[in-house]
N, C-alpha and C positions, 0 to 999 in steps of 0.2 A: 657461632658455628660457620664454617667457611662454606659457601654454597657454590664455589666455583668448581667445574668439573675439570678433572685431570686427564690429559690427553697423553698417549705413549707414543714416543718417536719410534717408528719402525727402523727408518734410516735416514741418512742426510745425504742429499742428492747432490747438492753444490753449495757454494758460498760466493757471496759477493760484498763489496764495500760501498754504501751509498751515504753520501754526505759525511764522510769519515767514520761511519758506523759499520760494523761486521754484521751480516744477515746470513741466514742459513736457510737453504730451501728444503723443506722437510717432507717426508712421507710419513703419514699418520697411520699406526696401527689400527686396522679395521675400517679404513677408509679408503676411497679409490683415488686414482692418480689425480683426478680433477679436483680433489679437496686438498692437493699439496699447498703449502703456504711458505711464504718468505717470514722468517722470524728473527728479530734482533737478539743478539747474544744475552741480554739481560732477561729475557723471557726463558731461558735454556739452561738455568742453573742446576736443573735436576739430570742434565745429560753431560756434564763436563767431560767426561771420559769419551764419549762419542765425538764430542766437538774436536778433542785432541787428536783423535784417531784420523777424523776427517781431515783435519789440517796438515797432519803429517803425510796422508795419503796424497792430498792435492799438490804439497810441497814437492814430494818425490816426483809426481807426474810433470810438475812444471820444469824441474831440473832436467828430466830426460828428455822433454820436448825442446828445452833450450840447447841441450847438447846435440840433439838430432839436427836442430835448424842452423847450428853455428857453421858458417861457410868454412871449408877446409883452407888452409894456407896453401896457396900455389907457389912453387917456384918460378919466378920469372926471369927469364934469360935477359941478360943485357945485351942490347944491338947497338952496334956502333954505326952511327950514320956515316955513310961513305959520300964525301963532297968531291 
């Protein structure tokens, strides 16, 4: 019999990559925010759909941020030096 407790992920707050491995910052159902933890993806096989939704959402936000931060191309007038 498996004596491990099963915890339910309430939501995924963030993700990061540490030493080439992806981790997710989780809010656990029934626990306070100070109990949130970073978990490697291999511990989260039971919530793959949530991970995919999180990744898609973060990718959309990153694209939006990049588009917002890109400098606008300015038209530069050519000036001739008068000697």
